[in-house]
C-alpha positions in Angstrom: 18.8 -1.8 31.6 20.0 1.9 31.8 23.2 1.1 29.7 21.3 -0.6 27.1 18.8 2.3 27.0 21.8 4.9 26.7 23.2 2.7 23.8 20.1 2.3 21.9 19.6 6.1 22.0 23.2 6.3 20.8 22.5 4.2 17.7 19.3 5.9 16.9 20.9 9.4 17.1 23.7 8.1 14.7 21.3 6.4 12.3 19.2 9.8 12.4 22.4 11.6 11.3 23.2 9.6 8.5 19.6 9.2 7.3 19.0 13.0 7.5 22.4 13.6 5.5 21.8 10.8 3.0 18.6 12.0 2.1 20.1 15.3 1.2 22.9 13.8 -0.7 20.8 11.4 -2.5 18.9 14.6 -4.1 22.4 15.4 -5.7 23.1 11.8 -6.6 25.8 10.9 -4.0 26.3 7.7 -2.1 28.7 7.3 0.8 31.7 5.1 -0.3 34.0 5.6 2.4 34.2 7.2 5.8 36.1 7.3 9.0 33.9 8.2 12.0 36.8 8.0 14.4 34.7 6.0 17.1 37.2 3.7 18.6 39.7 5.2 21.3 43.2 4.7 20.7 45.5 5.2 17.7 44.0 6.1 14.4 43.4 2.8 12.0 46.8 2.1 10.3 44.9 -0.1 7.7 43.9 3.4 6.4 46.1 6.1 7.7 50.0 6.4 7.0 52.1 8.5 9.3 54.8 11.1 8.4 57.7 11.1 10.4 60.3 14.0 11.1 60.9 17.5 9.6 59.0 17.2 6.1 58.2 20.4 4.2 57.9 24.1 4.4 60.5 24.6 6.8 57.9 24.0 9.6 59.0 23.8 13.4 57.2 20.9 14.2 58.7 17.1 14.3 55.9 14.9 13.1 55.5 11.5 15.1 52.4 9.4 15.3 51.9 9.6 19.0 50.5 13.2 18.5 47.3 11.7 16.8 44.8 9.6 19.0 41.0 8.9 18.7 39.1 9.9 22.0 35.0 10.2 22.5 34.5 10.0 18.7 37.0 12.6 17.5 40.8 12.1 16.0 42.7 14.5 17.9 45.8 16.0 16.4 48.0 17.5 19.3 50.8 20.2 18.7 53.1 20.4 21.7 56.1 22.6 22.6 59.0 20.3 23.4 62.8 20.5 23.7 64.2 17.3 22.3 67.6 16.7 20.5 66.9 16.4 16.7 68.2 12.7 15.7 69.0 14.2 12.3 71.0 17.1 13.6 74.4 17.6 11.6 76.6 20.8 12.7 77.1 22.9 9.6 74.6 21.0 7.4 73.1 23.1 4.9 69.8 21.0 4.9 67.1 22.7 7.2 66.3 19.5 8.5 69.4 18.7 9.7 70.7 22.3 10.9 68.5 22.6 13.9 69.9 21.0 16.7 66.6 20.9 18.9 63.1 20.0 18.3 60.8 22.7 19.5 57.2 21.2 18.4 55.9 18.0 17.8 52.8 17.4 15.9 51.0 14.8 13.5 50.3 14.3 9.7 48.2 11.5 8.6 47.4 10.4 5.2 45.6 7.6 3.2 48.3 7.2 0.4 48.2 3.5 -1.0 45.5 3.0 1.3 42.8 4.9 0.0 42.2 7.3 -2.9 39.2 8.2 -5.2 38.6 10.1 -8.3 36.0 12.9 -8.2 33.2 13.1 -5.4 32.2 14.9 -2.3 34.8 15.1 0.4 33.5 16.3 3.9 35.1 17.1 7.2 33.7 18.4 10.3 36.1 19.6 12.5 37.2 22.4 15.0 40.6 24.1 14.5 42.6 26.2 17.2 43.5 29.5 15.6 46.3 30.7 17.8 49.6 32.2 16.1 51.8 30.1 14.5 49.4 27.1 13.7 48.7 25.9 10.5 46.2 23.0 10.2 45.1 21.5 7.0 42.6 19.3 5.3 44.0 18.5 1.7 44.4 15.9 -1.2 47.3 15.1 -3.9 47.5 13.2 -6.8 48.6 9.6 -6.7 50.8 10.1 -10.0 53.4 12.6 -10.6 55.9 14.9 -8.7 54.5 17.9 -6.9 52.6 20.0 -8.0 52.2 18.4 -11.1 50.3 15.9 -9.5 47.8 18.3 -8.0 47.1 19.7 -4.8 43.5 20.6 -3.4 43.5 22.5 -0.1 39.9 21.9 1.1 40.7 23.6 4.4 43.9 25.5 5.4 44.4 28.1 8.0 47.3 30.4 9.1 47.8 33.9 10.3 44.1 34.5 10.8 43.0 33.5 7.3 41.0 30.8 6.0 42.2 29.4 2.6 40.6 27.2 -0.1 43.5 26.5 -2.8 44.2 24.4 -5.8 47.6 24.0 -7.3 48.8 22.6 -10.6 52.3 22.3 -12.1 54.3 24.9 -14.0 57.3 24.9 -16.4 59.4 25.6 -13.5 60.1 22.4 -11.3 58.5 22.3 -8.0 57.0 25.6 -8.6 53.0 25.8 -8.7 50.5 27.7 -10.4 48.0 28.7 -7.4 44.4 29.3 -7.7 43.8 30.5 -4.2 41.1 32.3 -2.0 41.7 33.5 1.7 39.2 35.1 3.8 40.1 36.6 7.5 38.7 34.6 10.2 36.7 37.5 11.5 34.5 37.3 8.6 33.0 34.2 9.6 31.8 35.4 12.8 32.8 35.9 16.7 34.2 32.8 18.7 34.3 31.0 15.4 37.2 28.7 16.4 35.2 27.5 19.5 33.2 25.6 17.4 33.0 22.7 14.9 32.7 23.5 11.2 32.0 21.6 7.9 34.4 21.8 5.2 33.5 20.1 1.7 34.8 19.9 -1.8 32.5 18.9 -4.7 34.9 17.7 -7.5 33.8 16.3 -10.7 34.8 16.2 -14.6 34.1 20.2 -15.0 35.1 21.7 -11.9 36.2 21.9 -8.1 34.1 23.5 -5.5 35.5 24.1 -1.9 33.2 25.2 0.8 33.0 25.8 4.7 29.5 25.9 6.4 28.1 25.4 2.9 29.7 28.8 1.8 31.6 28.6 -1.3 35.2 29.6 -1.1 36.6 28.8 -4.5 35.5 27.5 -7.7 37.7 26.4 -10.3 36.9 24.7 -13.8 39.2 21.6 -14.4 40.0 23.0 -17.9 41.8 25.6 -16.2 44.2 22.9 -14.1 46.0 21.5 -17.1 49.7 21.2 -16.8 52.1 22.7 -19.5 52.7 19.1 -20.4 49.2 18.4 -21.3 48.3 16.2 -18.1 45.4 17.3 -16.0 46.4 16.2 -12.5 42.6 16.3 -11.3 41.5 13.6 -13.7 43.2 10.9 -11.5 42.9 9.7 -8.1 43.7 11.7 -5.1 44.5 10.8 -1.3 43.6 12.6 1.7 46.2 14.5 4.0 45.3 16.0 7.4 47.8 17.7 9.7 48.6 20.6 11.9 52.1 22.1 11.1 53.6 25.0 13.4 55.3 28.0 12.1 57.4 27.3 8.9 57.0 29.4 5.7 53.5 30.3 6.2 52.4 29.5 9.7 53.5 32.6 11.7 55.4 32.8 14.8 54.1 30.5 17.8 56.6 32.0 20.3 54.0 33.2 22.4 51.3 30.6 21.7 50.0 28.4 24.3 50.5 24.7 23.9 49.3 22.1 23.5 47.1 23.1 20.6 44.3 20.6 19.3 42.9 20.0 15.6 39.7 17.9 16.5 38.1 16.0 13.5 34.7 14.3 14.1 34.6 12.6 10.7 35.8 12.6 7.3 33.6 11.1 4.5 33.8 10.4 0.8 30.6 10.3 -1.6 30.3 9.7 -4.9 27.7 10.0 -7.7 26.1 6.3 -8.5 
């Protein structure tokens, strides 16, 4: 009987959370079209999430592997660890940064919905808690389904490194693999004391006229879509985008993790996508 009461209480609380949230969103004309609540313990749902593997981008220090991401107690946890493992790609004298390092010093995870889920326009919401120690580089972002980066368009709804929170949008330029950035960054201290000890809500409102990026209802960045057309005349933000979530270590922007105490965690309560009816 007691277990049944606890279960029913949990159902009521979840329903209230959705009802309150839904009522507020209905005023803006939004309807929930997809979410992952991460309520089932174990690996993330592979029908939704694709895992990157190995050294991937930005000269980062971590080796991405799926075992560093798991669901527990209603949260998706991406865990970065310090390790000492042989790099299976190692090739002495290689000029490829992925192959010239003999050892893997860190592992983490990077997940995305490419090939499974993508959306054109909408309200994208994540509730999460991030560690903000030196060398960590967590992110919640999107990429366009067509085109080569950055001409496919990138939106960094949340990015953190070196004591700054960032909200960025990037389009292509006349130079291959060189982006035109529309970036805002604010020092983590400006958000209050003990900020990283709590969960926060990141949000993107994206429609045919503009993209707005928020943290805890605080507007971070706002860019008109007309400013985001590539030199070839294609606007990469008038196409579906898929979601990426990851925690990098070091690399071009992440900073020095040498004295950081691992493991470090990026905990995600939910990710939801709403669209106007």
